[in-house]
N, C-alpha and C positions, 0 to 999 in steps of 0.2 A: 545307411547311417554310419558316419565315421566316428571313430573314437578320438580321444583327446590328443591332439598335436603329436602324433607319431608320424615318421616319414615312411609310411608303409601303405601307399595308396593302392597297391595291388596284392598285398599279403594280409590284409585285415578283412573286415566284413565287406569292404568295397569289391573284393574279388568276386563276390556273388551278386551284390545288389547294384553295382554301378552299371548303367544301361550298356548293352552290348548286342549288336545285331546277331541273330541266331545263326546266320550263315557265315560269319567270320570265324577264321581259324586262330588268328593271332593278332594282337595289337601290342606295339612296343614303341616307347619313346626314349630318346637319348638327348642330353643337352650338356653344354659346357658354358660356364659363367666365368668371366675374367674381370677382376676388380682392379681399379687403380690403387696405387700404394697409398696408405694412410698411416696415421700414428696411433699408438695406444697411450693410455695415461700412466704407463709404467716406465721406469728408466730402462735403457737398453742394457744388454748383457755386459757391454764394455763400460757402462756407467756414464757415457757421454751423451746427454740429451735423452729425449723420449724415444722409446722403441718404435720401429716401423713394422708394417705388416702388408704383404701383398697376398691376397686370397684368390685361389682358383678352385672352382667346384665342378665336379663331374657327376652326373646323375643318369641312371637309366632304370626303367621299370617296364613291366609287360605282363601279359597273361596269354596262356595257350589253352585252347579247348581240345579235349581228348577225342570227342566224337562230334565233329562239326557236321552240320547239315543233316543230322540224323534225328528226326523228330521222335523216333521211337525211344530214344534214350532221354527220358524226361528228367533224370537227375542232373544231366549236363555237367559232368565233372570237369574241372579246369585246374591249371597250375599257374601260380603267379610268382613274380620275383621283384625285388627292389634293391637298388644299390645307390649309395651316396658316398662320395669321397671328397673331402675338403683338404686341400694342400695349403698350409700356412707357411709362407716364406717370411719368417720374422726373426728378429733378434731380441724379442721379449722373453726373458727367461721363465716367465710364469705360464707361457702358452706352449702347447704341444706343436709338433711339426705337421701332424696329420690327424684327421678324424675320419672314421669310416663306419658305415652301417650297411650290412647286407642281410637280407631276409628272403626266405622262400616259404611257400605255403601251397597246400592243395585244398580245394573246396568242392562241395557237391551238395545237391539237394538230397534230402533223406526222407521226406514225407510230403504228401499232399492229401489232406483229410478235411472234408467239409469246407473247402475254400481256403483253409489255412495251409500255407506252404512253409516247410522247415528246411533249413540248410545248416551246414557245418563247415568250418575252415579250421585247419590245423597247420601250424608252421613253426619255424625256428629261425633265429637270427643271431647276429653278432654285431655289437656296437661298441667301439672303443677308440681311445686316443692311441693310435699305433697299429701295428700289424697284428696278425693272429697269434698273440703271445699272452693273452689275458683270459684265463678261464672264467673269471667272474663276468666277462662281457657277453657270454652266451645267454640267450633268453628264449623262452617259449612263447607261443601265441595260440590262442584258441577262441573261436567264436561260435555261438549257437544262435541262430536267427529264426524268427517266426514272422510271417507276413500274411496279410489278408486284405483283399480288395473290399472295402466297405460299400463302395458304389462305383459307378463309372468315372467318377471324378475325385475319389478319395481313397486313401490306403492307410493302413496301420502297420507299423513295424516294431518288433521287440527284439532286443539283442542282449546277450550276456557275453561280455568281452573280457578276455585276459590277454594282456600284452606286457611282457617283462621289461620292455623298454619304453613304455608310455611315459610321457613327461609328468603326468599327474597320477600318483598312487600306482606305481608300476607293479607292485606286488599284490594288488587287490583286484579280483574280478569285479567289473562294474556293469550294472544293468543300464540299458538305454531304451528309449521309446521315441518313436517319431510318427507324427500324423502329417500326411501330405494331402493337399487339397488344390485341385485345379479350379481356381476361382472363375476364370473365363479362358478362352483360347490363348490369351496373351499373358496370363499370370499364374504362376505356380508357387505355392507356399509350403514350407516344411517347418513344423514346430515340434520341439521336444527337447530331450536331453540325451547326449550333450551337444547336439547339432541343431542349428536353426538356419534356414536359408530362404531366399526369395529370388525367383527368376522371372524377369519381365521381357517379353518379346512383342513389342508393339506391332501393329499392322504395318506392313511395308508401304502402304499408301501414305502413311504419315512420316516416312523416313526416306523419301526420294526413291521409292521402289527398291530399296535395299534393306536386307534384314539387319536389325539392330537387336542385340541380346545383352541384357544387363543382369548380372547375378552377384549376390552377396551371400557369404556364408560365415557364420560365427560358430566356433567350436569351443564350448565351455571347458576350462576357464581362460585359455591363453592363445587362441589362434583366430585370425580374421582374414578374409580375402574378399575382394571386390573386383569384378572384371566387366568391362564393356567391349563387345566385339561388334564390328561393323563390316558387312560384306560389300567391299568396294566393287569387285567384279564377281558376280554370282551367276556364272554360266558354265556350260560344258564345252566351250570353244577350245581352240588349240592353245590358247594362253593359259587355260586352267582357271582356277578361282583364286582371288586375292582378297584377303581380309586385313583390316587394321584393328588394333586393340590397345587398350590402356588398362592397367591393373594396379591395385595396391595389395600388398601381402604383408601380414605380420606372422612370423614363424618362430618356433622354438624347437631346436634339435638337441636331443640328449645322447650322450656317449659315456660309457664307463671309463674311469681314469684311475689307475692304481697309484698315480703320483699324488693324488689328493690326500689330505690328512687322515681321512677315515675310509676304510676299504669299501664301504657300501656307497660312498659318494660318487656322483657323476659330474661331468662337465657339460654345460648347456651353452649352445650358441643361439643368441636371440638377435633378431634382425627385422627391420621394416624396409620394404622396397616399394618404390613407385616406378612403373615401367611403361614404355610404349614400344610397339613393334608391329611387324608385318608378317602375315602367314600366307605363303604361296602354296597352292595345291595343284601341281601340274597334272596329276593323275589322281583318281579317287583313292588309291592305296597309299599315297605318300604326301606329306606336307613338309615344307621347310620354313623355319622361323628365324627371323633376325630381329633382335630387340635390344634396346638400351635403357638404362635406368639409373636411379639414384638410391643408394643404400644409406640408411641413417638409423639412429638409436641402436647401434650395434654393440653388443656386450657378450662377454663370456662370464658365466657363473659357475659355482660349484655347489653341490648339495644333493639331497635325495630326490626331491621332486620340484615342480614348478612353483610351489607355494612355500618352500623352505630352502632358500639358498642364499649365498653371499657372492659378492662380485669378485672376479679375478682380474678382468681388464675391460676398459671401455674404449671403443674404437672411434676414430673420427669418421665423418661421412665420406663416401666415395662413389664415384661413377663406375658403372660396369657395363659390359656387353654380354649378351646371351645369344648363343646359337643352338638350334634344336632341330631334330629330325623326328617326325612322327610317321609310323608305318602301320597300316591296317591291311589285312588280307583275309 
């Protein structure tokens, strides 16, 4: 069960509940996004025409299992990390030159009683406009999770989440609940708060004997993602596996900013992206991704959370290229 629009896919509750084969030691992803130059709706620092912006983004996330392949360690403790770095090459005086978020966490199971499993994650991070010179940008993270298999096809999950850099109510612990149901072998539904999702994997007989996977996820109140993956070459031959995908993502990234008029305010980067790409898996442990897309409805806001902010700058649409490396061992 993910919490509301924070960029901490491996340092929140996902550290424990995101599916992960028991015999894997590590999984790590890294990517770089390069955007074409665009304009903002603010005048440039020199006052001659509208300001320009070229955005580059570098992300990495991963998790490490402390006792891999040891079935006697039922708690299965693990470590997770997440890093996002945005470089803004701009002459807009209202925008920072860089935005960064780093977070780390540890998570472990703590109880297994009468079919109920409990786990906990504890972490800390830093999210700011600039380098490590803003004490107000430090934040803590904590999650308490409970899960129970109601039947062979349904589960119930409950979480209490605190994230000091969550886009919505960052200073408030929020409860969450999720019910998942495997409707049939092709359809998985997840309903609850703050996350709802649907995953559809039709029979390969209906998709030219290649696996098609379609998934959509909505995180209340401000994040949505939809992806369609198609296995073009689904074999273990010398060429490896090749998949094609298309996706749409709406995201909102928060960072603390001492330059804003109120010390508790933060700067938010909001963006919609439509993307198509190819994933090549030459070996089971590694995949390479090359993708291109179109970014639109791009804005920078300031405020305390995602329902109480004002606009700093609106960006024009831009094309981008994304390169990624995915590693599993």
